[in-house]
ROTI-250216 format. One line per 5 residues: their letters; for each residue y, z, x of C-alpha. Coordinates in steps of 0.5 Angstrom, whole numbers. Example, Ala and Ser with C-alpha at 12.3 -4.5 7.8 and 13.67 -1.06 7.14 Angstrom:
ROTI-250216
as) -9/16/25; -2/14/27
end
This chain:
ROTI-250216
mtfav) -50/8/-76; -52/14/-79; -50/17/-86; -48/24/-87; -50/24/-95
plfll) -55/18/-96; -56/20/-103; -50/16/-105; -53/10/-102; -56/10/-109
atlaa) -50/8/-112; -50/1/-109; -54/0/-115; -48/0/-119; -46/-7/-116
avpvv) -51/-10/-121; -46/-8/-127; -41/-14/-126; -47/-19/-125; -50/-16/-132
lhmin) -43/-17/-135; -42/-24/-132; -49/-26/-135; -47/-24/-142; -40/-27/-142
rqkak) -44/-34/-140; -47/-34/-147; -47/-41/-149; -44/-43/-156; -47/-49/-160
dmpfp) -45/-56/-159; -42/-60/-165; -41/-67/-164; -34/-70/-166; -33/-77/-163
tlrfl) -25/-77/-164; -24/-71/-160; -27/-73/-154; -21/-73/-149; -20/-66/-151
lisae) -27/-64/-150; -26/-67/-143; -20/-63/-141; -24/-57/-144; -30/-58/-139
ktrrr) -25/-58/-133; -22/-52/-135; -29/-49/-136; -31/-51/-129; -25/-48/-126
rriqd) -26/-41/-130; -33/-41/-128; -31/-41/-120; -26/-35/-122; -31/-31/-126
vllml) -36/-32/-120; -30/-29/-115; -28/-24/-119; -35/-22/-120; -36/-21/-112
lrmav) -30/-17/-111; -32/-12/-116; -39/-12/-113; -36/-11/-107; -31/-5/-109
lilia) -37/-1/-112; -41/-2/-106; -36/0/-101; -34/6/-106; -42/8/-105
lglar) -42/7/-98; -36/11/-97; -39/17/-101; -45/17/-96; -40/18/-90
ptvts) -42/13/-85; -41/14/-78; -42/11/-71; -47/14/-67; -46/10/-60
lgalw) -43/16/-57; -46/21/-62; -52/26/-63; -51/29/-56; -53/36/-59
gagte) -58/34/-64; -63/39/-67; -69/40/-63; -67/35/-58; -66/36/-50
savai) -59/34/-47; -57/32/-40; -50/32/-38; -47/31/-31; -40/34/-30
vldns) -35/31/-25; -30/36/-23; -23/33/-20; -21/38/-15; -17/33/-11
asmgv) -10/35/-8; -6/32/-15; -10/37/-19; -5/42/-16; 1/40/-20
idsde) 4/45/-25; 3/42/-32; 6/46/-38; 7/52/-33; 0/52/-31
mrfet) -4/48/-25; -8/42/-27; -14/45/-24; -14/51/-28; -14/47/-34
alraa) -20/43/-31; -24/49/-30; -23/52/-37; -25/45/-40; -31/45/-35
rqild) -33/52/-38; -32/49/-45; -37/44/-44; -42/49/-41; -41/53/-47
ehter) -43/48/-52; -50/47/-49; -56/51/-49; -61/54/-44; -66/48/-45
drval) -60/43/-43; -60/41/-36; -53/41/-33; -50/38/-26; -44/39/-23
llaag) -40/34/-18; -34/36/-14; -29/30/-12; -27/33/-6; -27/39/-1
phypg) -33/43/2; -40/43/0; -43/49/-4; -51/50/-5; -53/47/-12
lnqld) -48/42/-12; -50/35/-14; -57/37/-17; -59/38/-25; -61/45/-27
rtqqn) -64/48/-33; -59/54/-32; -52/55/-32; -51/61/-28; -51/56/-21
vlqil) -46/52/-24; -42/58/-26; -42/61/-20; -39/55/-16; -34/54/-21
dqcre) -32/61/-20; -32/60/-12; -27/53/-14; -22/58/-18; -22/63/-11
rgpsy) -21/57/-7; -16/53/-11; -16/45/-11; -18/41/-4; -12/38/0
eradl) -17/32/0; -16/26/-4; -22/24/-10; -26/18/-10; -28/18/-17
gvkid) -31/12/-18; -36/14/-13; -38/20/-16; -38/17/-23; -44/12/-20
qarrl) -47/18/-17; -47/22/-23; -50/16/-27; -56/15/-22; -57/23/-22
lhdvr) -58/22/-30; -62/16/-30; -69/18/-28; -68/25/-32; -72/25/-39
aqhkh) -68/27/-44; -66/24/-51; -58/25/-50; -55/24/-43; -47/24/-42
vfvit) -42/24/-36; -36/28/-37; -30/27/-32; -25/32/-32; -19/29/-28
dlqkr) -12/27/-29; -13/20/-29; -9/19/-22; -10/11/-21; -11/12/-13
sletm) -17/17/-15; -20/11/-18; -19/5/-13; -26/4/-11; -27/2/-19
lgpss) -20/-2/-19; -21/-6/-12; -17/-13/-12; -24/-17/-11; -28/-13/-16
qpger) -29/-16/-23; -31/-12/-29; -38/-9/-29; -38/-11/-22; -40/-4/-19
qaeet) -45/-3/-24; -48/-10/-23; -49/-8/-15; -53/-2/-17; -61/-3/-17
ddadg) -65/-3/-23; -68/4/-22; -61/7/-21; -57/3/-26; -55/8/-32
reipv) -49/4/-35; -52/6/-42; -50/13/-40; -43/15/-44; -37/17/-40
ifvdc) -32/22/-43; -26/23/-39; -22/29/-40; -15/28/-39; -11/34/-36
nrapr) -5/30/-34; 0/32/-39; 7/35/-38; 8/35/-30; 14/39/-27
pnvai) 19/35/-22; 16/35/-15; 18/33/-8; 13/31/-3; 13/31/4
egvkl) 10/24/6; 10/25/14; 14/27/20; 15/22/26; 16/25/33
satvp) 20/21/38; 22/24/45; 25/20/51; 21/25/55; 16/29/53
vagmp) 17/35/58; 21/42/58; 28/41/57; 28/35/54; 30/34/46
vkatv) 25/32/41; 27/28/34; 23/30/28; 24/25/22; 21/28/16
ellna) 20/23/10; 20/25/3; 18/22/-4; 21/24/-11; 15/24/-15
stveq) 18/25/-21; 23/21/-26; 29/25/-25; 34/26/-19; 32/32/-15
qrhve) 36/35/-9; 32/39/-4; 32/43/3; 27/42/8; 26/47/14
llmdg) 23/46/21; 19/51/24; 16/52/31; 10/56/32; 12/60/26
tkeat) 19/61/27; 25/58/23; 29/53/28; 33/50/23; 35/48/15
spaik) 37/41/13; 43/41/8; 41/39/1; 37/32/1; 39/28/-5
ldpgg) 33/24/-8; 33/18/-14; 28/18/-19; 21/16/-15; 26/15/-9
rgthe) 25/16/-2; 29/20/3; 29/22/11; 32/28/15; 32/28/22
fvftp) 31/35/26; 32/35/34; 29/41/38; 29/42/45; 22/46/48
srggl) 24/51/53; 17/51/56; 11/47/57; 5/47/53; 3/46/46
frgea) 8/47/40; 6/48/33; 11/45/28; 11/45/21; 16/42/16
rivgd) 17/46/9; 21/44/3; 25/50/1; 24/53/-6; 19/52/-12
qgspm) 15/46/-13; 12/42/-18; 6/42/-13; 5/47/-8; 0/42/-4
ddrwf) 4/37/-1; 11/41/1; 8/42/8; 7/38/14; 4/40/20
ftvqv) 5/37/27; 4/38/34; 8/37/41; 5/37/47; 10/39/52
drgip) 8/38/60; 12/40/66; 10/33/69; 6/28/66; 0/27/70
vavvk) -1/20/73; -6/18/78; -4/12/83; -10/9/87; -9/5/93
prrhe) -14/1/98; -13/6/103; -8/11/106; -3/7/111; -1/10/118
ityld) 6/7/117; 9/10/110; 13/5/108; 8/-1/109; 4/3/104
dafyl) 2/-1/98; 4/4/93; 10/6/97; 16/4/92; 11/6/86
sralr) 11/13/88; 18/13/90; 20/11/83; 15/16/80; 18/21/84
pirsg) 25/20/84; 27/27/86; 24/31/92; 25/38/89; 25/42/82
dwais) 21/40/76; 20/32/74; 17/29/68; 12/25/72; 7/29/76
vtelv) 4/24/81; -3/25/85; -5/19/90; -12/17/91; -16/12/95
aadlg) -21/7/92; -26/11/94; -24/17/90; -26/13/83; -33/15/84
sepla) -32/22/83; -25/24/81; -25/26/74; -20/21/71; -20/24/64
gykav) -14/29/66; -9/23/67; -5/20/62; -5/14/66; -8/11/72
fcvnl) -5/6/77; -9/1/81; -5/-2/86; -7/-8/90; -15/-6/90
papgd) -20/-10/91; -25/-11/85; -28/-5/84; -36/-4/84; -40/-4/78
eaarr) -40/4/78; -32/5/79; -31/-1/74; -35/3/69; -32/9/70
ladyv) -25/6/69; -27/2/63; -30/9/60; -23/12/61; -20/7/57
saggn) -24/7/51; -24/14/51; -16/14/50; -13/13/57; -8/8/60
lfwic) -10/3/66; -5/0/70; -7/-6/75; -2/-8/80; -3/-14/84
gdnvq) -3/-16/91; -7/-20/97; -13/-16/95; -14/-18/88; -19/-24/88
pdsyn) -19/-27/81; -27/-29/81; -29/-22/83; -25/-19/78; -27/-24/73
rvnal) -35/-22/75; -34/-15/74; -30/-15/68; -36/-19/65; -41/-14/67
idgrl) -37/-9/62; -36/-13/56; -29/-15/58; -26/-8/58; -23/-8/65
lptti) -17/-13/64; -13/-16/59; -16/-23/59; -19/-27/64; -15/-29/71
ldvra) -14/-36/73; -11/-36/80; -6/-34/85; 1/-38/84; 6/-39/90
pgped) 12/-44/90; 10/-51/92; 13/-58/94; 12/-60/87; 15/-54/84
drdaw) 22/-55/87; 24/-48/87; 23/-42/92; 21/-37/86; 21/-35/79
qvasl) 25/-31/75; 24/-27/69; 26/-30/63; 24/-25/57; 22/-18/55
dqehp) 18/-16/49; 24/-13/45; 20/-10/40; 16/-6/45; 18/1/45
alrql) 19/2/53; 23/-4/54; 27/-5/48; 33/-1/51; 32/-5/58
mepps) 35/-12/54; 42/-11/56; 45/-13/60; 40/-19/61; 42/-19/68
lyqsi) 38/-13/69; 31/-17/68; 33/-24/70; 35/-22/77; 28/-20/78
lvyry) 25/-26/83; 17/-27/84; 15/-31/90; 8/-30/88; 4/-28/82
vrldt) -3/-28/79; -4/-32/73; -7/-30/66; -11/-34/61; -7/-31/55
aaape) -10/-37/51; -17/-34/52; -15/-27/49; -10/-28/43; -10/-20/42
arvla) -7/-19/49; 1/-18/48; 6/-21/53; 11/-16/55; 15/-20/60
rldgg) 15/-28/61; 17/-32/67; 21/-38/66; 15/-42/68; 12/-40/62
dalla) 7/-36/65; 6/-28/63; 8/-23/68; 7/-17/65; 1/-16/59
ernvg) -3/-11/55; -9/-10/51; -12/-5/47; -19/-3/49; -22/2/45
rgkvh) -17/8/44; -13/6/50; -10/1/53; -10/-4/59; -4/-6/63
wlgts) -3/-12/68; 3/-13/73; 2/-20/76; 6/-19/82; 6/-13/87
ahvgw) 9/-7/88; 12/-9/95; 17/-13/97; 12/-19/100; 11/-22/93
tnlpl) 17/-20/89; 24/-16/89; 22/-12/83; 21/-6/87; 29/-6/89
rpifl) 32/-8/83; 35/-2/78; 30/-4/73; 24/-2/77; 24/6/76
pmlar) 27/6/68; 21/1/66; 16/5/70; 18/11/67; 19/9/60
mifdm) 12/6/60; 9/12/62; 13/16/57; 10/11/52; 3/12/54
agaee) 3/19/54; 7/19/47; 2/15/44; -4/19/45; 0/25/41
qrhqt) 0/20/35; -7/19/35; -8/27/34; -6/27/27; -11/26/21
iagtp) -11/27/14; -16/33/10; -23/31/10; -23/26/16; -27/28/21
lvlqf) -25/30/28; -28/25/33; -28/26/41; -31/21/46; -32/23/53
setaq) -34/19/59; -41/21/63; -36/24/68; -33/29/63; -39/31/59
prsve) -37/38/56; -44/41/54; -40/45/48; -33/45/44; -30/51/41
vqtpt) -26/49/35; -21/54/32; -19/53/25; -12/54/22; -15/60/19
getir) -16/63/26; -24/62/25; -27/60/32; -33/56/32; -37/54/38
lnteg) -41/47/37; -45/43/42; -44/36/43; -48/30/41; -50/24/44
desir) -49/17/41; -53/11/43; -48/6/42; -43/8/48; -44/12/54
gqtfr) -43/19/55; -42/24/49; -39/24/42; -37/30/39; -35/30/31
yyeth) -32/36/27; -33/35/19; -30/41/16; -23/39/16; -22/42/9
digvy) -16/46/11; -9/43/13; -6/46/19; -7/45/27; -14/45/30
llrll) -15/47/37; -21/44/40; -23/47/47; -28/43/52; -32/48/55
dgvqp) -37/47/61; -34/40/63; -32/38/70; -25/39/67; -24/44/61
tqmay) -18/42/57; -15/43/50; -13/38/45; -10/40/38; -10/36/32
svnvd) -6/37/26; -9/36/19; -5/34/13; -6/33/6; -7/25/4
pgead) 0/23/2; -2/18/-3; -4/25/-7; 3/25/-9; 3/19/-13
ptkid) 4/20/-20; 1/14/-23; -4/14/-28; -9/9/-29; -9/4/-36
reelr) -14/6/-40; -16/-1/-42; -16/-3/-35; -21/3/-34; -25/1/-40
kqlag) -26/-6/-37; -28/-4/-30; -33/0/-34; -35/-6/-38; -42/-4/-41
tpvlf) -41/3/-41; -39/7/-47; -32/11/-46; -29/16/-49; -22/20/-48
addpd) -21/27/-49; -13/28/-49; -13/36/-51; -17/39/-45; -15/46/-48
nlast) -19/44/-54; -25/40/-54; -28/42/-61; -26/35/-64; -29/31/-58
fkllr) -36/35/-59; -36/34/-66; -35/26/-65; -41/27/-60; -45/30/-65
egrsl) -43/27/-71; -40/20/-69; -34/17/-71; -33/17/-79; -32/10/-82
wglfl) -30/13/-89; -23/10/-87; -25/3/-86; -29/3/-92; -23/6/-96
tgvll) -19/0/-93; -24/-5/-96; -24/-2/-103; -16/-2/-103; -16/-10/-100
alife) -22/-12/-105; -18/-9/-111; -12/-12/-109; -15/-19/-108; -18/-18/-115
tlisn) -12/-17/-118; -9/-23/-115; -14/-27/-117; -14/-25/-124; -6/-26/-125
vfspr) -6/-32/-121; -11/-36/-124; -11/-33/-131; -7/-38/-136; 0/-35/-138
qddqq) 1/-34/-146; 6/-40/-147; 1/-44/-143; -4/-42/-148; 0/-44/-154
trqpp) 2/-51/-152; -5/-52/-150; -8/-50/-156; -10/-55/-162; -6/-55/-169
pglqr) -9/-49/-173; -13/-55/-178; -16/-58/-172; -18/-51/-169; -22/-50/-175
vlrpr) -25/-56/-174; -27/-55/-167; -29/-48/-168; -36/-48/-167; -40/-44/-172
aa) -44/-38/-170; -51/-39/-168
end
């Protein structure tokens, strides 16, 4: 606590006046013994003791009034946050600037980010060249000079100018991490005064790292090391969230296609969020390769509610399509009114069918029925393009070019072939095993163990065939997984799958791998069809054969649609994995047989960058990471110099959580920053009062004035309540003659 006019503290000596007056009133009269009036004297003694207590209370209250008046005139202030720019002192300040997507909201006819930039300049203007300043951005690309203290403001001003030109980032903010970083930056600096300014809209989501469900007040600070603590450094939050304009955001676009090939319809479901407190109506446009395809009718959205609209478009050709959903009209935020997606349309989904060998008699081939089911028409375009291979080809064939690889009745692959298949699956491929006479459980389990279980859904037990104890000639398919997207439309009528008979099958130990998903189960309880996620891909297992020796499945009507739908699901699942949010790196993994030495990246702005791939010791093959995903749109990655050059497209969008308007509760934030002085500045356009508070501290004049008033009230109350009334004094006084007798003579 400091005093602006300390000379007035001398006025506290006036508190001695009530004491002096009290001592004067305590002059004792001379005692005159009068035995016959002893009872009256006892009563007078009790009254005298009560009056003595009353006099002491009144004296203390009057002393308190004089002291409080003197202290108030001295203008006391609290300086736990203050003295930021004291005369002749050096300061260090870190400015955390929130430039996330939520700062793109229009507030009071101006973007929040523009308000934040002006507030940052006000802070800089209040400092001199001798002060050290650092700027930290919550999101976006890195600028030279960020996150470091500088004795000149020129570098910070240049970064602010670049931020104004670029605008807010499409990424989300993690202010909890940035505040910790700012405090660590200031902790080791030798400066008398240190402060952290956080210019933000106080979006609750941006402070989730501070408000995690497992965290307790001060937990984050307690985890910091002693040499990077900085909890004592005050944090000033400049609130830029004032009067947001009503906003509707696109939260995502979900794609679904019966077959992702030319001439077949694709459905795009646009998901909308009304981030305002009033009802909204919006139109949405669908654009494909920059050309408007359709416009929705007005979509009504309740306050804080969600809605959807479905577009259906039919690609007329094969290849890559760049799609965009866009809200029509002005928005409360221009950051979240677009959503990009890609559709890879094929003339035929590439599928490899691997068999033990080529048979001279076609219909005796192990893959005869499978190949016919995957190519039901002899001429013209079809959704699936089949390439037939033999087991020996697994050592050299570039598997990365296939959406799915079917291994039909193969002996256990060699170590090299097994590793190539496992790498293919880990990188996003789909491996489908179909059993037969050549499948030996022990050999398969041995190879699977060598490559860490990446080859099979689970351990193989044995080969089962009906015996005398089974009292049956075959097993029946009892159920299908109705939640699986490839099987849900094959549930009716039940006879479609219940008519499948299995005479022999290979049992799986599904209890050993709970993550394995059973897609079809026999009436005996064993799994017939199962799948498991391995890396970015999937491994499937059909426990019976694709020929008529083990089952009648190839002859049943369900065989063709079941295989086709599973292939369509495999191909479509890969498309969904090519979506991400701004700020998240694009990661590609390659097997050793498909190692491009370089990758060409084309950004949404049209810039083309050629980068080399880098090795990753944790996996075989190559890993490529591209981190500069700050812009939204479609990124094209072309794999160059590899065995099979190819192109992949990634759609990058704004984090949909940035549209959440929920603000953090200030008291909750104070609790999470327990042990740290916290101050909130509500007017980002005028921080003068905040700067004054930081220089001079918080005035306590009002508190002392309140104390004076309370003391006067209690003084009056005690005087009135405890002083005897006039009629009581008259009744208690002795007769006039006796008064003359009792009245003591003057000393």
